[in-house]
VMD Tcl script that draws the C-alpha trace (Angstrom):
set ca {
  {15.73 8.75 -11.33}
  {13.14 6.85 -10.74}
  {12.87 2.86 -9.85}
  {11.02 0.37 -10.91}
  {9.30 -0.54 -7.21}
  {8.27 3.17 -7.49}
  {5.64 2.46 -10.91}
  {5.03 -0.77 -11.12}
  {3.64 -3.10 -8.32}
  {5.97 -2.03 -5.17}
  {7.68 -3.89 -2.32}
  {6.50 -0.78 -0.59}
  {3.10 -2.94 0.59}
  {4.55 -4.47 3.05}
  {4.71 -1.60 5.52}
  {1.26 -1.08 5.38}
  {0.21 -4.55 6.95}
  {3.28 -4.37 8.70}
  {1.99 -1.51 10.78}
  {-1.48 -2.21 10.87}
  {-0.23 -6.02 12.57}
  {1.74 -4.17 14.13}
  {0.27 -6.03 17.92}
  {-0.01 -9.22 16.60}
  {3.99 -9.70 14.99}
  {4.36 -8.52 19.42}
  {2.83 -10.97 20.28}
  {2.75 -13.42 18.11}
  {6.49 -13.12 17.64}
  {5.16 -13.16 13.47}
  {3.90 -16.76 14.00}
  {1.43 -15.84 11.48}
  {0.97 -15.97 7.15}
  {1.77 -12.37 6.43}
  {-0.35 -12.10 3.23}
  {-3.24 -14.32 3.87}
  {-3.98 -13.62 7.76}
  {-2.51 -10.60 7.65}
  {-4.25 -8.63 5.08}
  {-8.00 -8.75 5.94}
  {-10.81 -6.83 3.55}
  {-10.23 -3.99 5.95}
  {-5.92 -3.55 4.95}
  {-6.24 -4.58 1.65}
  {-8.43 -1.54 1.06}
  {-6.05 0.68 2.83}
  {-3.40 -0.75 0.10}
  {-5.82 -0.28 -2.80}
  {-6.17 3.30 -1.98}
  {-2.69 3.50 -1.59}
  {-1.82 1.99 -4.79}
  {-4.19 4.23 -6.25}
  {-1.70 6.83 -5.09}
  {1.05 5.12 -6.99}
  {-0.80 5.38 -9.94}
  {-1.31 9.05 -9.69}
  {2.17 9.65 -9.61}
  {3.38 7.36 -12.04}
  {0.90 8.92 -14.65}
  {2.06 12.32 -13.74}
  {5.31 11.38 -14.25}
  {4.61 9.96 -17.64}
  {4.14 6.47 -17.28}
  {1.21 3.91 -16.98}
  {1.59 1.61 -14.43}
  {-0.48 -1.26 -13.22}
  {-2.65 -1.43 -10.58}
  {-1.61 -4.09 -7.62}
  {-4.28 -6.38 -9.01}
  {-3.90 -6.06 -12.31}
  {-0.24 -6.96 -11.53}
  {-1.23 -10.07 -9.84}
  {-3.36 -11.52 -12.53}
  {-0.47 -10.91 -14.85}
  {2.41 -12.08 -12.93}
  {0.80 -15.23 -10.83}
  {-2.55 -15.95 -12.45}
  {-3.94 -14.43 -9.55}
  {-7.72 -13.37 -10.63}
  {-10.24 -11.14 -8.21}
  {-13.02 -8.77 -8.37}
  {-10.49 -6.91 -5.57}
  {-6.83 -6.38 -4.44}
  {-8.02 -8.05 -1.25}
  {-9.19 -11.77 -3.59}
  {-6.47 -11.11 -5.74}
  {-3.89 -11.46 -3.55}
  {-5.68 -14.60 -1.91}
  {-5.88 -16.46 -5.31}
  {-2.00 -15.92 -5.37}
  {-0.18 -19.45 -4.34}
  {2.71 -17.27 -4.40}
  {1.84 -15.58 -1.05}
  {0.79 -18.17 1.03}
  {3.59 -19.84 3.51}
  {5.10 -16.25 3.72}
  {5.29 -15.79 7.60}
  {4.69 -11.92 9.72}
  {8.28 -10.84 10.64}
  {9.30 -11.83 14.29}
  {9.32 -7.60 14.91}
  {8.50 -4.79 13.13}
  {11.73 -3.48 13.63}
  {12.25 -5.18 10.57}
  {13.16 -4.57 6.50}
  {9.67 -4.30 5.97}
  {9.97 -0.91 8.08}
  {13.73 0.01 8.00}
  {14.27 -0.48 4.22}
  {10.01 -0.90 2.01}
  {9.00 2.73 2.87}
  {8.44 3.81 -0.76}
  {9.57 7.28 -2.11}
  {6.87 10.00 -0.91}
  {10.52 13.19 -1.13}
  {10.88 11.88 -4.27}
  {7.75 12.93 -5.40}
  {7.73 16.27 -3.66}
  {8.45 18.74 -6.90}
  {5.35 16.49 -8.91}
  {2.17 18.26 -9.88}
  {-0.44 15.77 -8.32}
  {-3.78 16.52 -7.52}
  {-3.01 15.29 -3.85}
  {-0.25 14.78 -2.11}
  {2.25 11.75 -2.50}
  {0.62 8.90 0.01}
  {-2.68 10.92 1.23}
  {-3.89 7.26 1.69}
  {-1.76 6.61 4.77}
  {-2.10 10.03 6.35}
  {-5.70 10.11 5.76}
  {-5.59 6.15 7.57}
  {-8.52 5.83 9.88}
  {-10.82 6.63 6.64}
  {-9.07 3.68 4.54}
  {-10.32 0.18 6.57}
  {-14.45 1.31 7.55}
  {-14.68 2.50 3.93}
  {-15.86 6.04 5.03}
  {-14.97 9.81 4.68}
  {-12.81 11.46 8.08}
  {-12.50 14.66 8.44}
  {-12.68 17.73 6.20}
  {-12.36 17.07 2.55}
  {-9.10 18.69 1.67}
  {-6.91 21.27 3.50}
  {-3.49 21.70 4.09}
  {-0.74 18.89 4.03}
  {2.77 19.14 4.35}
  {3.14 22.68 2.45}
  {0.35 21.52 0.13}
  {-2.60 22.68 -0.87}
  {-5.04 19.80 -1.55}
  {-8.64 19.50 -1.94}
  {-10.51 15.47 -2.48}
}
mol new
graphics top color blue
foreach p $ca { graphics top sphere $p radius 0.5 }
foreach p [lrange $ca 0 end-1] q [lrange $ca 1 end] { graphics top cylinder $p $q radius 0.2 }
display resetview
């Protein structure tokens, strides 16, 4: 069974800014605007990379999924040349405080579906972008291009 959040713009985005802002969350007890101050251009690039994988998984399942940027535009009229700009343009993201601790539902409940897509024949393993995380914020390629991950052979 496939859930809406696995095809549509996912609630699964919250874990990434949570992890990438873990030190800030622990230091300030969440005293900052989560989606405005916690999603910088580098964090948004990581989200875009994971979003591309979510779209590829949906397509492998025979669905057409909107990108997160497209979803923000349709749902909130939040336009932007990239996800960072679209998130900044979304008034719904204003005044949402970061969680007071990283032991929060963003990590305990909102982590998306990697186990459900193992059987799909995607070009890359599910959520390879998050396993390639050092290269995402800097927009540079790090490590090898292709290899083995969790029993998957893949090439970029």
